[in-house]
C-alpha positions as CSV (number, residue, x, y, z in Angstrom):
1,M,-55.0,-48.4,2.7
2,S,-55.1,-51.9,1.2
3,D,-58.1,-53.9,-0.1
4,A,-59.0,-57.4,1.2
5,S,-56.6,-59.1,-1.2
6,G,-53.6,-57.1,0.2
7,K,-53.3,-54.8,-2.9
8,L,-52.0,-51.3,-2.3
9,K,-54.2,-48.3,-3.0
10,L,-53.1,-44.8,-4.3
11,G,-52.6,-43.4,-0.8
12,A,-50.3,-46.2,0.3
13,L,-48.3,-45.9,-2.9
14,V,-47.9,-42.1,-2.5
15,A,-46.8,-42.7,1.1
16,L,-44.2,-45.3,-0.1
17,V,-42.8,-42.7,-2.6
18,V,-42.9,-39.8,-0.1
19,G,-41.8,-42.0,2.8
20,S,-38.8,-43.4,0.9
21,M,-37.7,-39.9,-0.4
22,I,-38.1,-38.0,2.9
23,G,-35.6,-39.8,5.1
24,G,-32.6,-38.2,6.7
25,G,-31.4,-36.1,3.7
26,I,-33.8,-33.2,4.0
27,F,-32.9,-32.7,7.7
28,S,-29.2,-32.3,6.8
29,L,-29.9,-30.3,3.6
30,P,-29.0,-26.7,4.8
31,Q,-25.5,-27.7,5.8
32,N,-24.9,-30.2,3.0
33,M,-25.8,-27.7,0.3
34,A,-24.0,-24.7,1.9
35,A,-20.8,-26.8,2.1
36,S,-20.9,-27.2,-1.7
37,A,-22.4,-24.1,-3.1
38,G,-23.5,-20.5,-2.7
39,V,-27.1,-19.2,-3.1
40,G,-26.9,-18.6,-6.9
41,A,-25.4,-22.1,-7.6
42,V,-28.0,-23.6,-5.3
43,L,-30.9,-22.0,-7.3
44,I,-29.3,-23.2,-10.6
45,G,-28.8,-26.7,-9.2
46,W,-32.4,-26.9,-8.0
47,A,-33.7,-25.8,-11.4
48,I,-31.6,-28.5,-13.1
49,T,-32.7,-31.1,-10.6
50,A,-36.4,-30.1,-10.8
51,V,-36.4,-30.5,-14.6
52,G,-34.3,-33.7,-14.5
53,M,-36.1,-35.4,-11.7
54,L,-39.5,-34.4,-13.1
55,T,-38.7,-35.9,-16.4
56,L,-37.5,-39.0,-14.6
57,A,-40.9,-39.1,-12.7
58,F,-42.7,-38.8,-16.0
59,V,-40.6,-41.6,-17.4
60,F,-41.7,-43.9,-14.5
61,Q,-45.3,-42.8,-15.0
62,T,-45.1,-43.5,-18.8
63,L,-43.5,-46.9,-18.4
64,A,-46.0,-47.9,-15.7
65,N,-48.8,-47.1,-18.1
66,R,-47.3,-48.4,-21.4
67,K,-45.7,-51.5,-20.0
68,P,-48.2,-52.7,-17.3
69,D,-47.0,-56.2,-17.7
70,L,-43.5,-55.3,-16.4
71,D,-43.3,-55.8,-12.6
72,G,-40.4,-54.5,-10.5
73,G,-39.8,-51.0,-12.0
74,V,-36.2,-50.1,-12.6
75,Y,-35.1,-53.7,-12.8
76,A,-37.7,-54.8,-15.3
77,Y,-37.2,-51.8,-17.7
78,A,-33.5,-52.4,-17.9
79,K,-34.0,-56.1,-18.7
80,A,-36.7,-55.6,-21.2
81,G,-34.7,-53.0,-23.1
82,F,-31.1,-54.1,-22.8
83,G,-31.0,-57.8,-21.8
84,D,-30.7,-60.0,-18.8
85,Y,-27.3,-58.8,-17.5
86,M,-28.3,-55.1,-17.6
87,G,-31.6,-56.1,-15.8
88,F,-29.6,-58.0,-13.2
89,S,-27.2,-55.1,-12.8
90,S,-30.1,-52.6,-12.2
91,A,-31.6,-54.9,-9.6
92,W,-28.2,-55.5,-8.0
93,G,-27.2,-51.8,-8.0
94,Y,-30.6,-50.7,-6.7
95,W,-30.5,-53.3,-3.9
96,I,-27.0,-52.3,-2.8
97,S,-27.9,-48.6,-2.9
98,A,-31.0,-49.3,-0.8
99,W,-29.3,-51.2,2.0
100,L,-26.3,-49.0,2.0
101,G,-28.7,-46.1,2.5
102,N,-30.3,-47.9,5.4
103,V,-26.9,-48.3,7.1
104,G,-26.5,-44.5,6.7
105,Y,-30.0,-43.9,8.1
106,F,-29.2,-46.0,11.2
107,V,-26.0,-44.0,11.9
108,L,-27.9,-40.7,11.5
109,L,-30.8,-41.9,13.6
110,F,-28.5,-42.8,16.6
111,S,-26.4,-39.7,16.0
112,T,-29.7,-37.7,16.5
113,L,-30.6,-39.7,19.6
114,G,-27.1,-38.8,20.8
115,Y,-28.5,-35.2,21.2
116,F,-30.6,-36.6,24.0
117,F,-28.4,-39.5,25.1
118,P,-24.7,-38.8,24.8
119,I,-23.8,-42.6,25.0
120,F,-24.9,-42.8,21.3
121,G,-22.3,-40.2,20.3
122,E,-22.1,-39.7,16.5
123,G,-24.1,-42.8,15.8
124,N,-21.1,-45.2,15.6
125,T,-20.3,-45.9,19.2
126,P,-20.7,-49.5,20.5
127,A,-24.0,-48.5,22.3
128,A,-25.3,-47.0,19.0
129,I,-24.5,-50.1,17.0
130,I,-26.2,-52.4,19.6
131,G,-29.2,-50.1,19.5
132,A,-29.3,-50.0,15.7
133,S,-29.0,-53.8,15.5
134,V,-31.9,-54.3,17.9
135,L,-34.0,-51.8,15.8
136,L,-32.9,-53.5,12.5
137,W,-34.2,-56.9,13.6
138,A,-37.4,-55.4,15.1
139,V,-38.2,-53.8,11.7
140,H,-37.2,-57.1,10.0
141,F,-39.7,-59.2,12.0
142,L,-42.4,-56.5,11.5
143,V,-42.0,-56.7,7.7
144,L,-42.1,-60.5,7.9
145,R,-45.7,-60.1,9.3
146,G,-46.9,-58.7,5.9
147,I,-46.3,-56.1,3.2
148,K,-49.7,-54.4,3.6
149,E,-49.3,-54.0,7.4
150,A,-45.8,-52.5,7.0
151,A,-47.1,-50.2,4.2
152,F,-49.9,-49.0,6.6
153,I,-47.4,-48.2,9.3
154,N,-45.3,-46.4,6.7
155,L,-48.3,-44.3,5.8
156,V,-48.7,-43.2,9.5
157,T,-45.0,-42.3,9.9
158,T,-45.1,-40.4,6.6
159,V,-47.9,-38.2,7.8
160,A,-46.2,-37.7,11.2
161,K,-42.8,-36.6,9.8
162,V,-44.3,-34.1,7.4
163,V,-45.7,-32.0,10.3
164,P,-42.3,-30.7,11.6
165,L,-41.3,-29.9,8.0
166,V,-44.5,-27.7,7.5
167,L,-43.8,-25.9,10.9
168,F,-40.2,-25.3,9.9
169,A,-41.2,-23.8,6.5
170,L,-43.9,-21.5,8.1
171,I,-41.6,-20.3,10.9
172,C,-38.7,-19.6,8.6
173,L,-40.9,-17.9,6.0
174,F,-41.6,-15.2,8.6
175,A,-38.0,-15.1,9.9
176,F,-36.5,-14.9,6.3
177,K,-34.2,-11.9,5.7
178,L,-33.5,-10.9,2.1
179,D,-30.3,-9.1,3.0
180,I,-28.8,-12.3,4.3
181,F,-30.0,-14.3,1.3
182,T,-28.5,-11.8,-1.2
183,A,-25.3,-11.0,0.8
184,D,-23.0,-13.2,-1.4
185,I,-25.1,-14.7,-4.2
186,W,-22.2,-16.4,-6.1
187,G,-20.1,-17.5,-3.1
188,L,-17.3,-15.1,-4.1
189,G,-16.5,-14.6,-0.4
190,T,-15.7,-18.3,-0.1
191,P,-13.1,-19.0,-2.7
192,E,-12.8,-22.7,-1.8
193,L,-16.2,-23.3,-3.3
194,G,-14.7,-22.8,-6.7
195,S,-16.5,-21.6,-9.9
196,V,-20.3,-21.5,-10.2
197,M,-20.1,-24.6,-12.5
198,N,-18.1,-26.5,-9.9
199,Q,-20.5,-25.5,-7.2
200,V,-23.5,-26.8,-9.2
201,R,-21.7,-30.0,-10.0
202,N,-20.6,-30.6,-6.3
203,M,-24.2,-30.2,-5.0
204,M,-25.7,-32.6,-7.6
205,L,-25.1,-35.9,-5.7
206,V,-26.8,-34.3,-2.6
207,T,-29.9,-33.5,-4.7
208,V,-30.0,-37.0,-6.1
209,W,-29.7,-38.5,-2.6
210,V,-32.7,-36.6,-1.3
211,F,-34.7,-37.8,-4.3
212,I,-33.9,-41.5,-4.2
213,G,-37.2,-43.3,-3.7
214,I,-38.9,-41.5,-6.6
215,E,-39.3,-45.0,-8.2
216,G,-40.8,-46.5,-5.1
217,A,-44.3,-47.0,-6.5
218,S,-43.0,-48.7,-9.6
219,I,-41.1,-51.3,-7.6
220,F,-44.4,-52.3,-6.0
221,S,-46.4,-52.2,-9.3
222,S,-47.4,-55.8,-9.0
223,R,-49.0,-55.2,-5.6
224,A,-50.9,-52.0,-6.7
225,E,-54.7,-52.2,-6.7
226,K,-54.8,-50.2,-10.0
227,R,-51.8,-50.1,-12.4
228,S,-52.7,-46.5,-13.3
229,D,-52.1,-45.5,-9.7
230,V,-48.4,-46.3,-10.0
231,G,-47.7,-43.4,-12.3
232,K,-50.0,-41.0,-10.4
233,A,-48.3,-41.9,-7.1
234,T,-44.8,-41.2,-8.6
235,V,-45.7,-37.7,-9.8
236,I,-47.7,-36.7,-6.7
237,G,-44.9,-37.9,-4.4
238,F,-42.3,-36.1,-6.5
239,V,-44.0,-32.7,-6.5
240,T,-44.7,-32.9,-2.8
241,V,-41.1,-33.7,-1.9
242,L,-39.6,-31.1,-4.3
243,L,-41.7,-28.4,-2.7
244,F,-40.4,-29.4,0.8
245,L,-36.8,-29.7,-0.3
246,V,-36.6,-26.3,-2.0
247,L,-38.4,-24.5,0.8
248,V,-36.1,-26.0,3.5
249,N,-32.9,-25.2,1.5
250,V,-33.8,-21.7,0.2
251,L,-35.4,-20.4,3.4
252,S,-32.4,-21.6,5.5
253,L,-30.2,-19.4,3.3
254,G,-32.2,-16.4,4.4
255,I,-31.9,-17.2,8.1
256,M,-28.1,-17.8,8.3
257,T,-25.3,-17.0,5.8
258,Q,-23.7,-19.7,3.6
259,P,-20.5,-19.9,5.7
260,E,-22.5,-20.2,8.9
261,L,-24.7,-23.0,7.5
262,A,-21.6,-24.8,6.2
263,K,-20.2,-25.1,9.7
264,L,-23.3,-26.5,11.3
265,Q,-23.5,-30.1,12.7
266,N,-26.2,-32.3,11.2
267,P,-29.1,-32.5,11.4
268,S,-28.6,-28.9,10.4
269,M,-32.3,-28.1,10.2
270,A,-32.4,-28.3,14.0
271,A,-29.7,-25.7,14.4
272,V,-31.4,-23.4,11.9
273,L,-34.8,-23.5,13.7
274,E,-33.0,-23.2,17.1
275,H,-31.4,-20.0,15.7
276,V,-34.9,-18.6,15.1
277,V,-37.0,-19.8,18.1
278,G,-34.5,-21.3,20.6
279,H,-33.9,-24.7,22.1
280,W,-37.4,-26.2,21.5
281,G,-36.9,-25.7,17.7
282,A,-34.0,-28.1,17.8
283,V,-35.9,-30.6,19.9
284,L,-38.9,-30.5,17.4
285,I,-36.7,-31.1,14.4
286,S,-34.8,-33.9,16.2
287,V,-38.0,-35.7,17.0
288,G,-39.2,-35.2,13.5
289,L,-36.0,-36.6,12.1
290,I,-36.3,-39.7,14.4
291,I,-39.9,-40.4,13.2
292,S,-38.8,-39.7,9.6
293,L,-35.8,-42.1,9.7
294,L,-38.0,-44.9,11.3
295,G,-40.5,-44.5,8.4
296,A,-37.7,-44.3,5.8
297,L,-36.0,-47.4,7.2
298,L,-39.3,-49.3,6.9
299,S,-39.8,-48.1,3.3
300,W,-36.3,-49.1,2.2
301,V,-36.4,-52.5,3.9
302,L,-39.6,-53.2,1.9
303,L,-38.0,-51.9,-1.4
304,C,-34.8,-54.0,-0.9
305,A,-36.7,-57.2,-0.5
306,E,-39.2,-56.5,-3.3
307,I,-36.5,-55.7,-5.9
308,M,-34.6,-59.0,-5.3
309,F,-37.9,-61.0,-5.2
310,A,-39.1,-59.5,-8.5
311,A,-35.7,-60.3,-10.2
312,A,-35.8,-63.9,-8.8
313,K,-39.4,-64.4,-10.1
314,D,-38.2,-64.4,-13.7
315,H,-34.9,-66.2,-13.1
316,T,-32.6,-63.2,-13.2
317,M,-31.7,-63.7,-9.5
318,P,-31.2,-67.2,-8.0
319,E,-34.2,-69.4,-7.1
320,F,-33.8,-69.2,-3.3
321,L,-34.7,-65.4,-3.4
322,R,-38.2,-66.3,-4.7
323,R,-39.3,-67.9,-1.5
324,E,-42.3,-66.1,0.3
325,N,-43.5,-66.9,3.8
326,A,-47.1,-67.5,4.8
327,N,-47.7,-63.7,4.7
328,Q,-46.5,-63.4,1.1
329,V,-43.3,-61.6,2.2
330,P,-40.1,-62.5,0.3
331,A,-38.4,-63.9,3.4
332,N,-35.1,-65.0,2.0
333,A,-34.5,-61.7,0.2
334,L,-35.3,-59.9,3.5
335,W,-32.9,-62.1,5.5
336,L,-30.1,-61.5,2.9
337,T,-30.7,-57.7,2.9
338,N,-30.7,-57.2,6.6
339,A,-27.7,-59.5,7.1
340,M,-25.7,-57.1,4.9
341,V,-27.0,-54.1,6.8
342,Q,-25.9,-55.8,10.1
343,I,-22.4,-56.5,8.7
344,F,-21.9,-52.9,7.6
345,L,-23.3,-51.5,10.9
346,V,-20.4,-53.4,12.6
347,I,-18.0,-51.9,10.1
348,T,-19.1,-48.4,11.1
349,L,-17.4,-49.0,14.5
350,F,-14.1,-48.8,12.7
351,S,-14.7,-45.9,10.3
352,N,-15.3,-42.3,11.3
353,S,-16.3,-41.2,7.8
354,T,-18.7,-44.0,7.1
355,Y,-22.0,-42.0,7.0
356,L,-21.2,-39.5,4.3
357,S,-19.2,-42.0,2.3
358,L,-22.2,-44.4,2.4
359,I,-24.6,-41.7,1.2
360,Y,-22.4,-40.8,-1.8
361,L,-21.7,-44.4,-2.7
362,A,-25.4,-45.3,-2.3
363,T,-26.3,-42.4,-4.7
364,S,-23.7,-43.5,-7.3
365,M,-25.0,-47.1,-7.2
366,I,-28.5,-46.0,-8.1
367,L,-27.5,-43.9,-11.1
368,V,-27.2,-46.9,-13.4
369,P,-30.8,-48.1,-12.8
370,Y,-32.0,-44.6,-13.4
371,L,-30.0,-44.4,-16.6
372,W,-31.4,-47.6,-18.0
373,S,-35.0,-46.7,-17.2
374,A,-34.7,-43.4,-19.1
375,A,-32.9,-45.2,-22.0
376,Y,-35.8,-47.7,-22.2
377,A,-38.4,-44.9,-22.4
378,V,-36.4,-43.4,-25.3
379,L,-36.1,-46.8,-26.9
380,L,-39.9,-47.4,-26.8
381,A,-40.6,-44.0,-28.4
382,V,-37.9,-44.4,-31.1
383,R,-39.3,-47.9,-32.0
384,S,-42.9,-46.6,-31.8
385,E,-43.6,-49.6,-29.5
386,T,-47.1,-49.1,-27.9
387,Y,-47.5,-45.8,-29.8
388,E,-49.1,-47.1,-33.0
389,Q,-52.0,-44.6,-32.9
390,A,-50.5,-41.9,-30.8
391,L,-47.8,-40.0,-32.8
392,A,-48.1,-36.7,-30.8
393,E,-47.8,-38.6,-27.5
394,R,-44.8,-40.5,-28.9
395,R,-43.0,-37.2,-29.7
396,K,-43.7,-35.8,-26.3
397,D,-42.5,-38.9,-24.5
398,L,-39.4,-39.0,-26.7
399,I,-38.5,-35.5,-25.6
400,I,-39.2,-36.2,-21.9
401,G,-37.2,-39.5,-22.1
402,A,-34.3,-37.8,-23.9
403,I,-34.1,-35.0,-21.2
404,A,-34.2,-37.7,-18.4
405,L,-31.4,-39.6,-20.2
406,V,-29.2,-36.5,-20.6
407,Y,-29.8,-35.7,-16.9
408,A,-28.8,-39.3,-15.8
409,I,-25.6,-39.1,-17.9
410,W,-24.9,-35.6,-16.3
411,L,-25.3,-37.2,-12.9
412,L,-22.7,-39.9,-13.7
413,Y,-20.3,-37.0,-14.7
414,A,-21.2,-35.0,-11.5
415,G,-20.5,-38.0,-9.3
416,G,-17.0,-38.2,-10.7
417,V,-14.6,-41.1,-11.5
418,K,-14.0,-42.0,-7.8
419,Y,-17.6,-43.2,-7.2
420,L,-17.8,-44.7,-10.7
421,L,-14.8,-47.0,-9.8
422,L,-16.1,-47.8,-6.3
423,S,-19.5,-48.7,-7.9
424,A,-17.7,-51.1,-10.3
425,L,-16.1,-52.8,-7.2
426,L,-19.6,-53.5,-5.9
427,Y,-21.2,-54.4,-9.2
428,A,-18.5,-57.0,-10.1
429,P,-19.2,-59.6,-7.4
430,G,-22.9,-59.7,-8.3
431,A,-22.0,-61.8,-11.4
432,I,-21.8,-64.8,-9.1
433,L,-25.5,-64.6,-8.4
434,F,-26.3,-63.9,-12.0
435,A,-24.3,-66.9,-13.1
436,K,-26.1,-69.1,-10.5
437,A,-29.5,-67.9,-11.8
438,K,-28.5,-68.6,-15.4
439,R,-27.3,-72.1,-14.6
440,E,-30.5,-72.9,-12.8
441,V,-32.4,-72.5,-16.1
442,G,-29.7,-74.0,-18.2
443,Q,-28.8,-70.9,-20.2
444,P,-25.3,-69.5,-21.1
445,V,-24.3,-66.8,-18.5
446,F,-23.4,-63.9,-20.9
447,T,-24.1,-63.0,-24.5
448,N,-21.1,-61.7,-26.5
449,V,-22.0,-58.0,-25.8
450,E,-22.6,-58.8,-22.1
451,K,-19.1,-60.3,-21.9
452,L,-17.6,-57.0,-23.1
453,I,-19.7,-55.1,-20.5
454,F,-18.7,-57.4,-17.7
455,A,-15.0,-57.2,-18.7
456,A,-15.3,-53.4,-18.4
457,V,-16.9,-53.7,-15.0
458,V,-14.1,-56.1,-13.8
459,I,-11.4,-53.7,-15.0
460,G,-13.1,-50.8,-13.1
461,A,-13.3,-53.0,-10.0
462,L,-9.6,-54.0,-10.2
463,V,-8.6,-50.3,-10.6
464,A,-10.8,-49.5,-7.6
465,A,-9.4,-52.3,-5.5
466,F,-5.8,-51.2,-6.3
467,G,-6.8,-47.6,-5.6
468,L,-8.1,-48.5,-2.1
469,Y,-4.9,-50.6,-1.4
470,D,-2.6,-47.9,-2.7
471,G,-4.4,-45.0,-1.1
472,F,-5.3,-42.9,-4.2
473,L,-8.9,-43.9,-3.6
474,T,-10.6,-43.7,-0.2
475,L,-14.0,-44.6,1.1
């Protein structure tokens, strides 16, 4: 799927988008959604998500076409629109989100293997951590061999993991019962779910988690054979994944009731299919999940290294992260990324709630890069930059960008204060790398506006640190 020069073609870019979005989230979706919302709220939430994420996909498509000189996607857009520190923060937040998600994937992978081999337990036993560590470094050395080779393997795993999802959808379509689906539309029989508005808000972080990766093609824009393919890959990947997600979630609600789904262990898709066809259904989904997670791990390792490398290339990250090996892989960025994954894998030995906490924290970390990308699209349209002879197109893009921006702000609200504060705790230390990069090129670290922004981040970080110490905030 690459040409002789190692450039990525449309199929490889689509596979990167789909591969990074379809990880573990979709396989836990029936239980995750049912734990937060009833059928009616789920449908409303998906409608909001479909519109919001579609506009975000269009934002990435528009920016890829209108600013083809900006490599690195979410990082480059934040920097071009709002300055070096915002660009750095987007790269830093995206990077942390990506490797935190990988830790979560490792835990879920070995929890699934625990279905066949009890020694792995819930994915955080000593045997599971040893197994995850071996796999982590196997993926690491595979990626060191070359981006295009890793992208091809990702394409193969993406095709392989879609097969069980198609089978699940077809089987559940025939087993779907309307009376189960409509039994308690608004979740009135489960008072702890709260109001419909609360239900919609509570499910939003789950919907964002399963869509993270929508920007995958834009991160690799500099390695695309045709720049126009970046936008196409984003939209094709989004529509494909949206279809799978809605089918899995909605069909499950017609197989088992919301309270039944909420009590399932994850991967809950396995239990839903087992309910319909027996034990082989659970085995099929578990195998599909294992393949899916392996592919997603590969996608995210690639994305982690690439975002740090892109930021280092124009001196927003320190010089040492620019080093590529003989295979044109950003080796130092890769080593730093996987060292962090290894450290947090060890931490999972001492924390029972790590997996879900990691997922929510990873999601909240990526909201800032999404917000700045949407804001930059609005800024271009307001300034008429690149729209000199295209007024109708400018108006359309302004509306799409504005909807995406409102959606990104809504997501920050839906995530809540807790995750905003915990995000600040992770954003604050990044300033050390930012200061190092600035000193390397002899520039002042912050502008006056950036000093104010950094001060706000530090205050948030201090509140979060005190909250963790005092116990009013928990991971």
